[in-house]
N, C-alpha and C positions, 0 to 999 in steps of 0.2 A: 530868425526862424531856423531851427535845426531840422534837417531832413534825414530820414532813415536812409541808410546806404546798403546796397546789395552788390555782390560780385558774382559775375558769371564766368566760368572757366569752360570754354567750349570752342567749337569750330565756327568759322564764318560761312554764311550762306549767301552767295552772290545774288540769289533771287529774292532775298529778304524775308522769306516766310518762316524759316526755322533758325536754329543756332543762335549765335550772338545777336543777330538782328531781331529775331523774335523776342529774345530775352529782354533786350533794351526797350523795345516797344512796350512790352508788358510791364516792366518796372515803371516806365514813364506814366503809363495809364493808371497805375496804382499809387502814384505820387511817391516813388522811391527813386533816389539817385543811384544810377547804375554805373558800374565799372566793369572792365573786361580784361580777361587774359585769353588771347587767341591761341589755340592749340594747332589749328590747321586752317588752310584756306581751301574752300571748295568752289569749283566752277559748277554751278547747278542752276536749274530753273524748274518750272513746274513739271517738265517732262522727264527729269532725271538728273543724275549726277554725271557730269562730263569729265571731272578730274578732281583729285584730292592731293593737296600739297601741304604736307605737315610742316609745322614750325619746328626748328631744331631745339634740342633740349635747353641750350643756353638761352635762346630767345624766350622760351616759356619761363625759365627760371628768373630771368631779369624782369619780366613782366610781373611775376608773383612778388618779387622783392620790392619792386616799385610801389605796388599796392600796399604791401605790408609796412613799408617805411613811412607812409604818409596818410593812409586812410584807415577807417575802422568799420569795415562792413559788418552789419548786424546779422547777415545771413549770406551764405555762399551756395551757389549752385554749380554742379559739374554736369556737362553735357558730353559732347564728343571729345574724348581724351586720346584717342587714336592708338597709343601703344603703352606698353608696360612701364617704360622709362618715365613717361609723362605722369602716369598714375602714381608712381613712386614719389616723384618730386612734388606733386600736388599734396599727397598725404604728409610728406615731410614739412612742407611750408604751412599747412594747416596747423600742425602741431607747434611749429616754431613761433608762429604769430598768434597762437591760441585762438584761432578762428573757430566759432561755434555755429550751431544751426546750419549744418551741412545737409544740403539736399542733393542726393545722388540720382541723376537721371541717366541710366546706363545706356546711352545712345549707341546702338550696335549696327542697325540696318536702316538705310534711308527708305522713304516711302516708295521709291521706284525699285528697291531691291539692292542697291549698292551697299557693300560692306563698309562700315565706318569705324570698326574697332577690330584690331588685329587679334587673332585667336589667343595668343599667349597673354594678351591684355585682360581677358576675362578672368583668368586666375588671379592676376594682380589686383583687379577690381575687388574681387571677393576677399582677398587676403589683406589688402592695405586700406581700402576706402570704406567698405561696408562697416567695419568695426568703429569707424569714426562718424558714421552717418546718423543724423537725426531721423531723416525720412529717405527711403529709397523708393523710386517711382517707376518700376518697369512696366512696359506693356506685356501682353501675353507671350509673344515670342522671346522677349528678353527675360521674362520670369522663368520660362522653360530652361534657358541656358544657365541662368544663375542658380536655380534650384536643382538643376540636373534631373528633370522629370518632364513628362508630357502633361499638358493641362487642357482638359476639355470640359470639366465640370466645375461647379462652384466649390465643391469640397476639395478638389485638387488645387484650386486657387488658394484656398485656406491653408492647405498643406505647404504650398510653395512659399506663402507669406511667412508661415511659421519657421520654415527652414532659413529664410533670410534674416529673420529676427535672431535666430540662433547664431547666425554668422556675425551678428553684432549691431545691425541697424535697429535703432530704437522703435521706429515705425516702418511699416512697409505698405505702400499703396500700389496695388496691381490694377492697372487701367484695363478696362474691358472693351475698348473700342475695336479691337481686332476680332472679337467674337461676332461676326457678321450674320450669324444664323438667327439672331433674336431681334425683335422690334424695339428692345430697350438696351441701353448700355449700363452694365453694372460694374462699378468700381468697388473693389474689396480692399479695405485697409485694416491693418492689425497692429495693435499696440503692445503685444506681448501677453495680453490677458484676454482681450475680447476682439471679436471680428465685427466689423461695421460695414454697411452696404450703402452705396450712393447710386441711386437708379434714376436714369433720365431717358426720355424718348430718344430713340436713334433718329438722327437727321440723315436722310438719304441724299448725299452730295459727294461730289468728287473733290470739293474744296476743303481738304483736311490736312494740307501740308503744314507741318509745324505744330500740330495739336499737342504732342507730348512735350515739346520744348516750352510751349506757352503755358501749359498746365503746371509744369514744375516751376517755371519762372514766377507764376502767380503765387504759388505756395511760398517760394523764397521771399518775394516782396512782402507778403503778409507777416512772415516770421521776422523780417527785418524791422517791421513796425511794432513788433512786440506781441503779435497774436500767438496763441497756443497752437500746437500742431493740429488738433481737430478744427479749430477756428480757421486756420490757414487753408486746410484742405477744403473746407466747406465753401469759403469765398472763392477759391481757385476753381472749384467745380462750377460755380455759377458763372465765373468769368469765361471759362472755356466753352460752356454750353452756349452762351450768348455769341461768342466768336464764331462758332460753327453754324448756329442758326441764321445769323445775319451775314450771309456769304457775300464776299466781294466780287466773285466771278472773274478773277484775274488769272490769265494764263490758259494754255491749251491742255494742260495735264492736271495734276493734283494741285489745285490752286491754294493759296495761303488762307488762313483764317482771318477774321476781322477783329483786329486788336482794338478798334474804336468802339465796338458794340457795347461792352459792359458799361462804360461811362455814359454813353448816349442813352442807354436805358435808365440809368440812375437820374439823368436829367430830364427824362420823359420825352426824348426825341425819337423820331421814327427812323 
């Protein structure tokens, strides 16, 4: 049997709710073999980030080359890339190994407010990675930084998505979870021609750590299996909604989502 393969290039979360750990859990639940390139090690739990320890450029480069020499990922996801040097190297290696189906999740700020992307790296992300991206998946604060505009309305989300497509990303999915003034969550995605809306009931819970990582990882897994971008986004939205609704209740702060929930629902388990 041949399994689809997916690669995540991101930071490690010692609490297991986000980053590399969330990505691998999501890949596994969606029956995709996962590989990793770790860009930084974080000391964190549900109450916040206590420390960030970046991997040096040589370490990141050797990980990328190890994957490129032996594996054939059907899709690649980037998360926390930390600095401009790493972003440049990731873009170079994507071109060198002809990796496609790149999902750029521009991780910039942790749930507790810690900065996870250096300021100069934002420009590098726009200049070097977005032109190579199939799908870019910012939340609202990240979309504001990337598009260089304030976002408070749906029409402004559309404009931000349009700007990011003009930067080179084939699709842009702006996640609406940070808009806490509404009883629903509206994700807006744009394919360069039409705007599409995914609306779900907002679940009032503090257990939302890693939602962005998990959402984009589910998209990546589906792309690796051969799904189209719209199909991958649709499945991923169902996956993350289940993960939020069936909370685990772990930790004293922003607890992790439930990566088991999607498959348990498919099996009819409670």
